[in-house]
C-alpha positions in Angstrom: 48.6 -88.8 -152.5 50.3 -85.5 -151.7 47.3 -83.4 -150.9 44.8 -83.4 -148.1 41.9 -84.5 -150.3 43.6 -87.8 -151.3 42.8 -91.0 -149.6 45.4 -92.6 -147.4 48.1 -94.3 -149.4 51.1 -96.6 -149.0 54.5 -95.5 -150.4 57.3 -98.0 -150.5 60.9 -96.7 -150.8 63.2 -99.2 -152.5 66.9 -99.0 -153.6 70.5 -100.1 -153.0 72.2 -99.7 -149.6 73.2 -96.1 -149.1 71.0 -94.5 -151.8 69.2 -92.3 -149.2 65.9 -94.0 -148.7 65.7 -93.2 -144.9 66.5 -89.5 -145.6 63.9 -89.2 -148.3 61.3 -90.9 -146.2 61.9 -88.4 -143.4 61.7 -85.5 -145.8 58.4 -86.8 -147.3 57.0 -87.3 -143.7 57.8 -83.7 -142.9 56.3 -82.6 -146.2 53.1 -84.4 -145.5 53.0 -83.0 -142.0 53.1 -79.5 -143.3 50.1 -80.3 -145.5 48.2 -81.7 -142.5 48.4 -85.3 -143.7 49.0 -88.0 -141.1 51.8 -90.4 -141.9 53.6 -93.4 -140.3 57.1 -94.3 -141.2 58.1 -97.9 -140.8 60.4 -100.8 -141.9 58.5 -104.1 -142.5 61.2 -106.6 -143.2 61.8 -109.5 -140.8 64.2 -108.6 -138.1 64.8 -112.4 -137.8 64.5 -112.0 -134.1 62.7 -115.4 -133.6 64.9 -117.1 -136.1 68.0 -115.6 -134.3 66.9 -117.3 -131.1 66.6 -120.6 -133.0 70.0 -120.0 -134.6 71.7 -119.3 -131.3 70.1 -122.5 -129.9 71.5 -124.5 -132.7 74.9 -123.0 -132.2 74.7 -123.9 -128.5 74.1 -127.5 -129.5 77.2 -127.4 -131.6 75.2 -127.5 -134.9 77.1 -124.7 -136.6 79.8 -124.1 -139.2 82.1 -121.2 -140.1 81.7 -119.9 -143.6 84.4 -117.9 -145.4 83.6 -116.0 -148.5 85.2 -113.2 -150.6 88.4 -114.8 -149.2 88.4 -112.6 -146.0 84.9 -112.6 -144.5 84.2 -115.4 -142.0 80.8 -115.8 -140.3 79.3 -118.5 -138.1 76.0 -120.0 -139.2 73.9 -123.0 -138.2 74.9 -126.0 -140.3 73.4 -125.9 -143.8 72.1 -129.4 -143.6 70.3 -128.5 -140.4 68.9 -125.3 -141.8 67.5 -127.2 -144.9 65.6 -129.6 -142.6 64.3 -126.8 -140.3 63.5 -124.4 -143.2 59.7 -124.6 -142.8 60.0 -123.7 -139.1 62.5 -121.0 -139.9 60.2 -119.5 -142.5 57.2 -119.7 -140.1 59.0 -117.8 -137.3 60.1 -115.1 -139.8 56.5 -114.9 -141.2 55.1 -114.6 -137.6 57.4 -111.6 -136.8 56.5 -110.0 -140.2 52.7 -110.5 -139.6 52.9 -108.9 -136.1 54.8 -105.8 -137.5 52.5 -105.6 -140.5 49.3 -105.6 -138.4 50.5 -102.8 -136.0 52.6 -100.7 -138.3 50.7 -100.9 -141.6 47.2 -102.4 -141.4 45.9 -100.5 -138.3 47.4 -97.0 -139.1 46.3 -97.3 -142.8 42.8 -98.3 -141.7 42.7 -95.2 -139.5 43.5 -93.0 -142.5 47.3 -92.6 -142.2 49.7 -92.6 -145.2 52.2 -95.3 -144.7 55.9 -94.8 -145.7 57.7 -98.2 -145.8 61.4 -98.7 -146.3 62.1 -101.8 -148.5 59.7 -103.8 -146.4 58.2 -107.0 -147.6 59.8 -106.6 -151.0 63.2 -107.2 -149.5 61.8 -110.2 -147.6 61.0 -111.7 -151.0 64.6 -110.9 -152.0 65.9 -112.6 -148.9 64.0 -115.8 -149.4 64.2 -115.8 -153.2 67.9 -114.9 -153.6 70.0 -114.2 -150.5 68.8 -117.1 -148.3 69.4 -119.8 -151.0 72.9 -118.4 -151.6 73.8 -118.7 -148.0 72.2 -122.0 -147.1 72.0 -123.9 -150.4 68.2 -124.1 -150.2 65.6 -123.8 -152.9 64.2 -120.3 -153.5 61.0 -120.5 -151.5 59.1 -117.6 -150.1 56.7 -118.0 -147.1 53.2 -117.9 -148.6 52.0 -115.0 -146.3 54.6 -112.6 -147.7 53.2 -112.4 -151.3 49.7 -112.2 -149.9 50.6 -109.2 -147.7 52.3 -107.6 -150.7 49.1 -108.3 -152.7 47.1 -106.5 -150.1 49.4 -103.5 -150.3 49.2 -103.4 -154.1 45.4 -103.5 -154.0 45.4 -100.2 -152.1 46.4 -96.7 -153.2 50.1 -97.7 -153.5 53.3 -96.7 -155.3 56.9 -97.9 -155.2 59.6 -95.2 -155.3 62.9 -96.7 -156.5 66.0 -94.6 -155.8 69.3 -95.5 -157.4 72.7 -93.9 -158.2 75.9 -94.8 -160.0 78.2 -97.2 -158.2 80.8 -94.4 -157.7 78.3 -92.1 -156.1 77.0 -94.9 -153.8 80.5 -95.8 -152.8 81.2 -92.1 -151.9 78.1 -91.9 -149.8 78.9 -95.1 -148.0 82.5 -94.4 -147.1 81.6 -93.1 -143.7 79.5 -96.2 -143.0 81.3 -99.4 -141.9 80.6 -101.6 -144.9 83.0 -104.0 -146.4 83.0 -103.0 -150.1 83.5 -106.5 -151.5 80.6 -107.8 -149.5 78.4 -104.8 -150.2 78.8 -104.9 -154.0 77.4 -108.4 -154.2 74.4 -107.4 -152.1 73.7 -104.3 -154.2 73.9 -106.4 -157.3 71.3 -108.8 -155.9 69.0 -105.9 -154.9 69.1 -104.4 -158.4 68.3 -107.8 -160.0 65.2 -108.0 -157.9 64.2 -104.4 -158.5 64.0 -105.1 -162.2 61.1 -107.4 -161.5 58.9 -104.7 -160.1 55.7 -103.7 -161.9 56.6 -100.5 -163.8 53.0 -99.4 -163.7 53.1 -98.9 -159.9 56.7 -97.8 -159.7 58.6 -94.5 -160.0 62.3 -94.8 -160.8 64.6 -91.9 -159.9 68.3 -91.4 -160.4 69.7 -89.6 -157.4 73.4 -89.4 -158.6 73.5 -85.7 -159.1 71.7 -83.8 -156.4 71.6 -82.9 -152.7 69.0 -84.6 -150.5 66.8 -81.6 -150.8 67.0 -81.6 -154.6 66.2 -85.3 -154.7 63.3 -84.7 -152.3 61.9 -82.1 -154.8 62.1 -84.8 -157.5 60.4 -87.3 -155.3 57.5 -84.9 -154.5 57.1 -84.0 -158.2 57.1 -87.6 -159.3 54.5 -88.6 -156.7 52.2 -85.8 -157.7 52.5 -86.7 -161.4 51.8 -90.3 -160.5 48.6 -89.2 -158.8 47.5 -87.3 -161.8 48.2 -90.2 -164.1 46.2 -92.6 -162.0 43.2 -90.1 -161.8 43.0 -89.7 -165.6 
């Protein structure tokens, strides 16, 4: 996985908001480049672009409502009863956008021998439809069928999840310069961690990044990946 002789692989970086996934992906990409290994860095989670168009259309028709939560956050969403009725269409449009990204950003580069670095990706789409989406729109947790199939395809390849986490105090300190509402963010991070616990530990590396600079964390990531390769080869 971290040497030229290894076959192309897929490395998925997962973790709470602000833990440093993007930074570590960039460092790993540079590391692979130095070893002469081609890699592609991507983010395969629905951008909701097509569903956003549908959402704006519903709002233009007056089919929207303002939702206030945490006592001070107000957002405008399509009416929940409308979303429930249109959920199959909503999920189809999201899946379509995911499939297009997956084909061009994962399937083709991987088939051509590139190592793929994915941030959160399809795993967080599962999270969205299994936990976040039902919370917002009072729908049943239902994931578009294509998403688990694409994850299954990834898992059947030379693949590993890298889960990064840190203490809440450390994450809060890292995120202060980023414009997050702390009361909103804590709920989302809690949901992320609940989902992460469901990952298959056999294909997952867990790393605590609380104490360490990005370069020290990077060294831990490289060591963990190399140890994972040795374990799989024995």
